[in-house]
Backbone as a ProteinNet text record, in pm:
[ID]
protein_1_A
[PRIMARY]
MSAKFNDKVALVTGGGSGIGRTIAKHLAVHGCYVVILGRNIDALKESAKQNSRIAYIAEDVAYVVSFLASEEASFVTGSDYAVDGGFAA
[TERTIARY]
-264.6	-249.6	-289.3	-405	-445.2	-596.4	-644.4	-754.2	-727.6	-617.3	-561.9	-576.4	-517.9	-487.3	-589.3	-712.7	-797.9	-864.6	-846.7	-944.3	-893.3	-792.2	-712.3	-668.4	-617.5	-541.6	-438.1	-332.3	-205	-113.3	-36.4	36.6	156.4	266.7	400.9	435.2	595.6	646.8	773.2	839	980	900.9	822	758.7	803.5	891.4	946.5	1056.1	1146.8	1266.1	1289.3	1362.5	1377.2	1347	1314.5	1228.3	1088.2	1089.3	914.4	851.1	928.7	865.1	853.4	915.1	881.6	825.5	774.6	680.9	541.7	534.4	432.5	372	460.4	426.4	374.9	434.5	378.3	217.4	207.9	114.7	-37.3	14.4	-68.7	-117.3	31.5	-59.5	-113.3	-123	-217.1	-347	-414.2	-476.9	-526.2	-411.4	-458.2	-449	-513.6	-501.3	-393.7	-267.5	-103.4	-118.9	-97.9	-82.8	77.2	162	300.3	345.1	424.6	450.1	593.4	642.7	809.2	824.8	957.5	985.7	1035.6	1068.6	1127.9	978.7	894.1	807.7	819.7	907.9	956.7	963.8	1032.7	1018.9	903.9	850	677.8	626.2	623.2	532.1	580.2	687.7	728	705.5	694.8	630.9	534.9	416.8	262.2	198.1	305.7	297.1	278.7	360.1	356.8	242.6	151.2	25.3	-101.4	-199.4	-301.6	-372.5	-342.7	-379.5	-299.1	-188.8	-81.4	-102.9	-133.1	-109.7	-18.5	2.5	128.8	111.9	151.7	163.1	309.1	365.8	498.8	455.9	557.1	554.1	676	725.3	790	730.3	703.9	668.8	773.6	901.1	994.4	941.5	887.7	822.2	709.6	616	517.8	572.7	652.5	719.3	799.2	885.5	944.3	844.5	740.1	643.5	569.2	521.7	455.7	579.8	680.8	813.2	802.8	767.2	841.6	750.8	759.1	662.7	572.9	618.1	441	360.9	379.3	276.4	185.9	268	175.4	7.5	-18.1	-182.3	-231.3	-171.8	-222.7	-207.2	-334.5	-357.6	-431	-457.4	-498.5	-640.6	-709.3	-830.5	-942.7	-1024.2	-1122	-1240.4	-1330.1	-1491.8	-1585.4	-1700.4	-1820.1	-1893.4	-1916.9	-2039.1	-2153.3	-2232	-2360.2	-2502.2	-2451.4	-2623.9	-2583.5	-2507.9	-2501.3	-2635.9	-2650.4	-2760.4	-2887.3	-2907	-3046.4	-3067.7	-2991	-3016.6	-3157.7
1902.4	1767.7	1683.9	1774.9	1720.2	1673.7	1699.7	1644.5	1492	1479.2	1356.5	1262.3	1257.2	1180.6	1176.7	1266.7	1271.4	1147.7	1102	982.7	838.5	849.6	709.5	668.5	526.5	437.5	365	427.6	360.9	271.7	178	73.9	133.3	131.1	143.5	84.3	3.3	-87.6	-14.7	-60.9	9.7	153.9	175.5	292.4	356.4	270.5	316.2	377.5	392.3	485.5	528.5	626.3	682.7	692	644.8	705.9	676.2	517.9	492.6	588.6	640.9	707.7	854.7	912.3	1025.2	1029.5	924.1	881.1	896.9	794.7	815	921.4	983.7	1153.3	1229	1219.8	1316.3	1273.3	1165.4	1131.6	1154.4	1126.6	1154.4	1324.3	1386	1513.1	1575.4	1472	1525.1	1454	1403.2	1343.2	1207.2	1134.9	1000.8	905.4	782.7	707.1	598.8	587.5	527.2	423.4	285.7	197.7	156.9	171.4	147.4	-27.3	-72.7	-198.9	-194.9	-312.6	-328.7	-402.4	-412.9	-536	-464.8	-356.1	-265.5	-173.7	-248.9	-196.6	-68	-46.9	90.7	201.8	163.8	256.3	289.8	196.9	210.9	297.6	263.4	351	496.8	503.3	657.2	711.3	663.7	702.6	712.2	625.8	653	763.1	800.1	890.4	1045.2	1057.5	1194.9	1254.9	1175.7	1165.2	1074.5	1145	1033.2	949.2	1007.7	903.9	804.1	807.9	670.1	579.7	460.7	283.7	228.1	129.9	49.8	-102.3	-178.1	-373.1	-328.7	-441.4	-500.9	-657.2	-625.2	-767.6	-757	-887.9	-886.1	-918.2	-832.3	-843.6	-906.5	-959.4	-987.1	-1113.3	-1219.2	-1322.5	-1276.7	-1182.8	-1171.4	-1099.5	-1014.7	-946.4	-1035.6	-1138	-1216.1	-1313.3	-1345	-1454.7	-1356.3	-1244	-1184.7	-1147.4	-1162.6	-1088.9	-1255.6	-1367.4	-1488.6	-1545.6	-1631.6	-1741.2	-1770.6	-1828.5	-1883.2	-1788.4	-1645.8	-1555.8	-1521.2	-1578.4	-1529.5	-1521	-1621.7	-1632.9	-1475.4	-1398.3	-1284.6	-1205.1	-1131.8	-1030.3	-910.8	-873.8	-778.1	-710.2	-804.9	-802.6	-790.1	-667.2	-673.4	-745.3	-817.8	-854.5	-826.1	-740.9	-734.9	-822.8	-833.9	-936.3	-885.1	-889.9	-826.6	-920.3	-1014.7	-1134.1	-1233	-1241.3	-1372.4	-1400.4	-1535.8	-1615.4	-1575.1	-1551.2	-1527.2	-1367.9	-1287.6	-1134.7	-1086.1
-680.6	-646.3	-581.6	-479.5	-402.5	-415.1	-529	-569.8	-628.6	-676.9	-743.4	-642.9	-545.1	-417	-296.1	-309.9	-224.4	-175.5	-45	-6.4	-90.7	-168.1	-244.6	-142.5	-183.8	-84.4	-133	-62.6	-124.2	-41.5	-74.3	3.1	-41.5	82.1	59.1	132.1	41.5	119	149.5	263.5	322.9	353.9	398.1	470.7	601.2	671.2	811.5	765.4	668.7	672.9	529.4	488.7	334.8	258.2	141.2	41.2	48.6	116.4	151.1	252.6	347.2	420.5	388.7	291.3	195.4	139	48.6	9	54.2	182.4	255.7	266.1	363	388.6	314.4	198.4	72.1	44.4	8.3	-25	89.8	214.3	310.4	333.5	305.3	317.4	191.6	81.5	-39.8	-12.7	111	104.3	91.6	73.1	18.1	179.3	213.6	298.2	271.4	373.5	341.9	441.2	388.5	460.3	418.5	525.8	500.5	581.9	488.8	531.8	549.2	621.5	648.6	769.4	792.2	891.6	1029.3	999.8	1134.8	1211.8	1278	1363.5	1415.3	1459.4	1579.4	1446.3	1352.8	1263	1188.4	1160.9	1135.7	1206	1342.1	1412.6	1424.1	1417.5	1412.4	1260.9	1182.4	1052.6	1074.5	1106.5	1137	1249.4	1342.3	1435.4	1326.5	1243.1	1175.3	1098.8	1067.1	1009.1	1022.2	1101.7	1124	997.8	878.7	759.5	730.4	820.6	769.3	882.4	864.6	923.9	870.1	969.2	928.1	955.4	909.3	906.7	920.7	1002.3	1020.9	938.7	832.9	749.8	646.7	617.7	515.6	386	292.2	181.2	80.5	94.7	11.5	-78.5	2.5	-89.8	-195.9	-151.1	-255.9	-343.7	-356.7	-458.4	-538.9	-489.3	-563.1	-638.2	-582.5	-653.2	-757.9	-748.9	-819.4	-972.7	-957.5	-1056	-1134.4	-1055.4	-1142.5	-1226	-1306	-1408.5	-1380.4	-1210.8	-1158.3	-1147.8	-1144.9	-1143	-1263.5	-1404.4	-1492.1	-1505.8	-1432.3	-1429.5	-1371.1	-1265.4	-1228.7	-1337	-1359.9	-1489	-1451.8	-1313	-1257.8	-1333.1	-1396.2	-1437.9	-1344.6	-1340.7	-1261.2	-1326.7	-1306.9	-1298.4	-1217	-1255.7	-1213.2	-1124.7	-1034.5	-969.9	-934.6	-1026.2	-967.6	-965.8	-910.7	-889.2	-995.4	-1065.4	-1146.4	-1202.2	-1229.3	-1300.2	-1223.3	-1099.1	-1026.6	-1037.5	-1113.6	-1068.2	-1188
[MASK]
+++++++++++++++++++++++++++++++++++++++++++++++++++++++++++++++++++++++++++++++++++++++++

């Protein structure tokens, strides 16, 4: 399983406690770089102390999640576009 996550980056919301903390620890143990997000900075710091591959950002992401689940976000496609020099290339 380690090869699957080795040097990948994951964002985990609610990483300061509970399931989020457990998922973050599991991913980090298997080689993933993890950024945990949450509102409780003390809990995030405690989670990040457990593995050097875990970093934290204290942020309330509820608005972003509710926006992405709404009709207004229907233009968000998740498509990737290669930018390789354009017209002058």
